[in-house]
C-alpha positions as semicolon CSV with decimal commas, in nm:
position;residue;x (nm);y (nm);z (nm)
1;X;1,643;3,380;-1,211
2;X;1,439;3,404;-1,533
3;X;1,060;3,377;-1,540
4;X;1,047;3,027;-1,692
5;X;1,273;2,881;-1,425
6;X;1,078;3,056;-1,146
7;X;0,746;2,919;-1,281
8;X;0,890;2,568;-1,314
9;X;1,004;2,581;-0,950
10;X;0,659;2,703;-0,843
11;X;0,485;2,416;-1,030
12;X;0,722;2,162;-0,873
13;X;0,672;2,307;-0,521
14;X;0,294;2,292;-0,559
15;X;0,305;1,937;-0,692
16;X;0,523;1,828;-0,402
17;X;0,285;1,999;-0,157
18;X;-0,006;1,792;-0,288
19;X;0,204;1,475;-0,283
20;X;0,346;1,531;0,065
21;X;-0,003;1,573;0,215
22;X;-0,147;1,265;0,043
23;X;-0,372;1,464;-0,192
24;X;-0,319;1,234;-0,492
25;X;-0,646;1,308;-0,670
26;X;-0,573;1,684;-0,644
27;X;-0,220;1,624;-0,773
28;X;-0,350;1,436;-1,078
29;X;-0,601;1,712;-1,146
30;X;-0,333;1,983;-1,109
31;X;-0,076;1,817;-1,336
32;X;-0,335;1,712;-1,590
33;X;-0,418;2,085;-1,634
34;X;-0,061;2,165;-1,735
35;X;0,075;2,144;-2,090
36;X;0,198;1,783;-2,127
37;X;0,539;1,915;-2,246
38;X;0,596;2,070;-1,903
39;X;0,566;1,732;-1,734
40;X;0,754;1,550;-2,011
41;X;1,065;1,762;-1,956
42;X;1,080;1,712;-1,578
43;X;1,173;1,368;-1,446
44;X;1,048;1,460;-1,098
45;X;0,706;1,589;-1,216
46;X;0,664;1,285;-1,434
47;X;0,748;1,060;-1,141
48;X;0,503;1,237;-0,906
49;X;0,236;1,214;-1,179
50;X;0,302;0,843;-1,218
51;X;0,289;0,776;-0,845
52;X;-0,035;0,972;-0,807
53;X;-0,202;0,783;-1,090
54;X;-0,095;0,452;-0,935
55;X;-0,227;0,555;-0,596
56;X;-0,559;0,624;-0,764
57;X;-0,572;0,273;-0,906
58;X;-0,474;0,378;-1,260
59;X;-0,176;0,146;-1,316
60;X;-0,135;0,185;-1,698
61;X;-0,114;0,567;-1,669
62;X;0,108;0,532;-1,361
63;X;0,350;0,303;-1,543
64;X;0,354;0,530;-1,845
65;X;0,459;0,837;-1,652
66;X;0,705;0,653;-1,435
67;X;0,859;0,524;-1,760
68;X;0,888;0,882;-1,886
69;X;1,058;0,981;-1,561
70;X;1,301;0,688;-1,577
71;X;1,403;0,767;-1,937
72;X;1,455;1,136;-1,863
73;X;1,658;1,057;-1,552
74;X;1,881;0,819;-1,749
75;X;1,933;1,074;-2,026
76;X;2,036;1,340;-1,771
77;X;2,244;1,112;-1,551
78;X;2,012;1,180;-1,257
79;X;2,072;0,859;-1,064
80;X;1,870;0,971;-0,766
81;X;1,549;1,002;-0,966
82;X;1,638;0,690;-1,163
83;X;1,660;0,482;-0,845
84;X;1,334;0,621;-0,713
85;X;1,161;0,554;-1,049
86;X;1,280;0,194;-1,047
87;X;1,141;0,159;-0,694
88;X;0,803;0,298;-0,805
89;X;0,797;0,060;-1,102
90;X;0,843;-0,217;-0,849
91;X;0,561;-0,085;-0,631
92;X;0,324;-0,076;-0,927
93;X;0,427;-0,429;-1,030
94;X;0,371;-0,548;-0,673
95;X;0,024;-0,395;-0,654
96;X;-0,058;-0,552;-0,994
97;X;0,044;-0,897;-0,867
98;X;0,378;-0,924;-1,054
99;X;0,576;-1,003;-0,743
100;X;0,896;-1,139;-0,906
101;X;0,918;-0,839;-1,131
102;X;0,863;-0,613;-0,830
103;X;1,142;-0,776;-0,626
104;X;1,382;-0,730;-0,920
105;X;1,304;-0,361;-0,953
106;X;1,340;-0,309;-0,577
107;X;1,682;-0,478;-0,570
108;X;1,812;-0,273;-0,866
109;X;1,683;0,047;-0,711
110;X;1,835;-0,043;-0,373
111;X;2,179;-0,106;-0,525
112;X;2,165;0,227;-0,712
113;X;2,051;0,417;-0,405
114;X;2,324;0,268;-0,187
115;X;2,582;0,378;-0,446
116;X;2,443;0,727;-0,441
117;X;2,415;0,742;-0,061
118;X;2,042;0,818;-0,106
119;X;1,904;0,721;0,239
120;X;1,544;0,801;0,151
121;X;1,536;0,569;-0,147
122;X;1,729;0,300;0,046
123;X;1,451;0,323;0,301
124;X;1,174;0,296;0,040
125;X;1,335;-0,002;-0,128
126;X;1,406;-0,184;0,197
127;X;1,048;-0,122;0,309
128;X;0,909;-0,267;-0,016
129;X;1,141;-0,568;0,005
130;X;1,000;-0,625;0,353
131;X;0,649;-0,629;0,201
132;X;0,761;-0,891;-0,054
133;X;0,921;-1,105;0,218
134;X;0,607;-1,085;0,433
135;X;0,391;-1,179;0,136
136;X;0,608;-1,489;0,091
137;X;0,566;-1,576;0,457
138;X;0,930;-1,501;0,543
139;X;0,853;-1,291;0,848
140;X;1,210;-1,289;0,977
141;X;1,347;-1,142;0,656
142;X;1,060;-0,893;0,644
143;X;1,142;-0,768;0,996
144;X;1,509;-0,739;0,898
145;X;1,421;-0,535;0,588
146;X;1,199;-0,308;0,793
147;X;1,485;-0,250;1,044
148;X;1,705;-0,139;0,753
149;X;1,425;0,088;0,626
150;X;1,372;0,252;0,965
151;X;1,747;0,321;1,003
152;X;1,763;0,474;0,652
153;X;1,452;0,688;0,704
154;X;1,588;0,804;1,039
155;X;1,910;0,919;0,864
156;X;1,705;1,091;0,593
157;X;1,476;1,258;0,845
158;X;1,158;1,126;0,681
159;X;0,873;1,068;0,932
160;X;0,647;0,954;0,644
161;X;0,879;0,669;0,563
162;X;0,905;0,575;0,930
163;X;0,523;0,567;0,952
164;X;0,487;0,350;0,637
165;X;0,749;0,105;0,765
166;X;0,600;0,078;1,115
167;X;0,260;0,021;0,952
168;X;0,404;-0,268;0,751
169;X;0,592;-0,399;1,055
170;X;0,257;-0,407;1,238
171;X;0,114;-0,618;0,956
172;X;0,398;-0,867;0,986
173;X;0,354;-0,900;1,361
174;X;-0,019;-0,939;1,304
175;X;0,040;-1,215;1,048
176;X;0,266;-1,388;1,304
177;X;-0,013;-1,374;1,555
178;X;0,181;-1,138;1,788
179;X;-0,099;-0,886;1,844
180;X;0,063;-0,697;2,135
181;X;0,374;-0,614;1,924
182;X;0,149;-0,546;1,626
183;X;-0,050;-0,291;1,821
184;X;0,269;-0,128;1,955
185;X;0,397;-0,086;1,598
186;X;0,056;0,033;1,473
187;X;0,030;0,295;1,749
188;X;0,376;0,427;1,648
189;X;0,274;0,430;1,280
190;X;-0,035;0,643;1,354
191;X;0,168;0,886;1,562
192;X;0,441;0,920;1,294
193;X;0,186;0,962;1,014
194;X;0,021;1,243;1,202
195;X;0,358;1,413;1,247
196;X;0,430;1,375;0,876
197;X;0,110;1,564;0,777
198;X;0,016;1,308;0,508
199;X;-0,359;1,263;0,549
200;X;-0,384;0,961;0,324
201;X;-0,108;0,782;0,515
202;X;-0,263;0,883;0,846
203;X;-0,586;0,719;0,734
204;X;-0,405;0,409;0,614
205;X;-0,229;0,365;0,948
206;X;-0,555;0,419;1,138
207;X;-0,719;0,142;0,931
208;X;-0,425;-0,088;1,002
209;X;-0,460;-0,024;1,374
210;X;-0,836;-0,074;1,350
211;X;-0,791;-0,424;1,212
212;X;-0,546;-0,517;1,490
213;X;-0,779;-0,381;1,759
214;X;-1,067;-0,579;1,606
215;X;-0,858;-0,898;1,608
216;X;-0,761;-0,823;1,966
217;X;-1,128;-0,830;2,066
218;X;-1,207;-0,457;2,064
219;X;-1,438;-0,438;1,761
220;X;-1,615;-0,117;1,875
221;X;-1,284;0,070;1,873
222;X;-1,191;-0,088;1,542
223;X;-1,522;0,021;1,392
224;X;-1,480;0,380;1,506
225;X;-1,119;0,394;1,387
226;X;-1,180;0,253;1,044
227;X;-1,478;0,484;0,991
228;X;-1,247;0,780;1,053
229;X;-1,002;0,637;0,798
230;X;-1,279;0,574;0,546
231;X;-1,404;0,932;0,578
232;X;-1,059;1,072;0,511
233;X;-0,995;0,854;0,209
234;X;-1,335;0,946;0,064
235;X;-1,268;1,315;0,119
236;X;-0,933;1,282;-0,060
237;X;-1,088;1,084;-0,347
238;X;-0,855;0,792;-0,270
239;X;-1,054;0,503;-0,415
240;X;-0,790;0,241;-0,346
241;X;-0,751;0,348;0,019
242;X;-1,130;0,344;0,052
243;X;-1,147;-0,017;-0,077
244;X;-0,880;-0,124;0,171
245;X;-1,068;0,044;0,455
246;X;-1,391;-0,134;0,356
247;X;-1,226;-0,474;0,406
248;X;-1,128;-0,373;0,764
249;X;-1,479;-0,230;0,815
250;X;-1,631;-0,566;0,717
251;X;-1,412;-0,740;0,976
252;X;-1,535;-0,504;1,252
253;X;-1,896;-0,545;1,140
254;X;-1,867;-0,923;1,141
255;X;-1,716;-0,917;1,490
256;X;-2,011;-0,707;1,607
257;X;-2,262;-0,956;1,459
258;X;-2,357;-0,737;1,162
259;X;-2,294;-1,031;0,929
260;X;-2,524;-0,931;0,642
261;X;-2,367;-0,587;0,612
262;X;-2,021;-0,744;0,644
263;X;-2,089;-0,985;0,358
264;X;-2,217;-0,712;0,133
265;X;-1,917;-0,494;0,213
266;X;-1,673;-0,770;0,127
267;X;-1,845;-0,825;-0,210
268;X;-1,801;-0,454;-0,281
269;X;-1,430;-0,478;-0,188
270;X;-1,378;-0,773;-0,424
271;X;-1,545;-0,587;-0,712
272;X;-1,340;-0,273;-0,653
273;X;-1,014;-0,463;-0,609
274;X;-1,067;-0,631;-0,942
275;X;-1,165;-0,304;-1,108
276;X;-0,844;-0,139;-0,986
277;X;-0,628;-0,446;-1,053
278;X;-0,538;-0,512;-0,685
279;X;-0,516;-0,894;-0,671
280;X;-0,378;-0,906;-0,315
281;X;-0,670;-0,702;-0,187
282;X;-0,914;-0,923;-0,378
283;X;-0,754;-1,240;-0,236
284;X;-0,765;-1,105;0,122
285;X;-1,128;-1,004;0,087
286;X;-1,224;-1,351;-0,050
287;X;-1,037;-1,514;0,234
288;X;-1,230;-1,302;0,485
289;X;-1,556;-1,379;0,303
290;X;-1,486;-1,754;0,315
291;X;-1,447;-1,738;0,697
292;X;-1,765;-1,535;0,727
293;X;-1,967;-1,774;0,509
294;X;-1,856;-2,073;0,713
295;X;-1,955;-1,894;1,027
296;X;-2,298;-1,842;0,872
297;X;-2,328;-2,220;0,802
298;X;-2,281;-2,186;0,426
299;X;-1,998;-2,442;0,406
300;X;-2,009;-2,519;0,034
301;X;-1,999;-2,152;-0,066
302;X;-1,721;-2,092;0,189
303;X;-1,505;-2,366;0,037
304;X;-1,557;-2,237;-0,318
305;X;-1,461;-1,886;-0,219
306;X;-1,159;-2,010;-0,018
307;X;-1,027;-2,209;-0,315
308;X;-1,052;-1,901;-0,540
309;X;-0,865;-1,695;-0,280
310;X;-0,605;-1,973;-0,252
311;X;-0,537;-1,964;-0,625
312;X;-0,491;-1,591;-0,613
313;X;-0,250;-1,610;-0,319
314;X;-0,047;-1,876;-0,501
315;X;-0,019;-1,655;-0,809
316;X;0,114;-1,381;-0,579
317;X;0,368;-1,615;-0,423
318;X;0,189;-1,597;-0,087
319;X;0,241;-1,967;-0,010
320;X;0,176;-1,928;0,366
321;X;-0,170;-1,779;0,307
322;X;-0,244;-2,049;0,048
323;X;-0,155;-2,323;0,300
324;X;-0,391;-2,174;0,556
325;X;-0,670;-2,188;0,299
326;X;-0,585;-2,550;0,217
327;X;-0,637;-2,630;0,583
328;X;-0,956;-2,427;0,587
329;X;-1,095;-2,610;0,283
330;X;-0,998;-2,952;0,426
331;X;-1,193;-2,897;0,747
332;X;-1,558;-3,010;0,755
333;X;-1,809;-2,725;0,753
């Protein structure tokens, strides 16, 4: 093996190590320090660079590098990387609020991955299609997609994928109002994420469980859990994960009667969500703020905030959430 090949393998192994442990900020820093040509000639490095940028809230850079990866994969006939790049393009589109575009990318990627027998990418695509279905309020289809994802990840031997899917499954059960099943799925997600060794994902699953525990009436546990998640995301430099944690933190604070701090926290979440182009997070934070404002007797403000959140949910195709806010706005303060 010549020196250039050995060095390329070492670079790829180090990049994968950062990625597999959820160190996205460190991955961006590491790859940014390499000559651009080294990334531009490797579809896998370009893809990891794109994913890491997207996880840091830098969608334009993320899309650019995923595009580089996709073009290289097509040129080389690497259908495995091509399918994964299409899935990542869908994930970035979804996070940016382009839900129909996202669904199209996920379906194309799923078809390609099935042809290639790529179980890991089948799992990722199915998981993402479940997120889209849940966003649209089609909980039955979401649960079916998650079942397909879990089976594929089990075949691929990917505990990280299992953890992500169980985390999303918990969200669907939560949205259905089935808190016992949501907590069961959330507990499994935390356990699987710990086994996977991905610290960012472990924090994400903890925050998800914290929200369910808070909704179940155990706000002190929820507060402790989300503070642990928040500390990990801050340590990793994961600004998007931190913003998502802060929304859950606000819910726990509100449940404990710390309403002033909860309101301020939600305003921070909205600002950060808009800064990082996360319309779903912004809509959720505004929805939570509307409920808090009504609780505080500020009915007119609550209605205004709720209607803004409703418009955002409608743009995302989240008709079920929009209907709930219609009912909220129609009720007297």
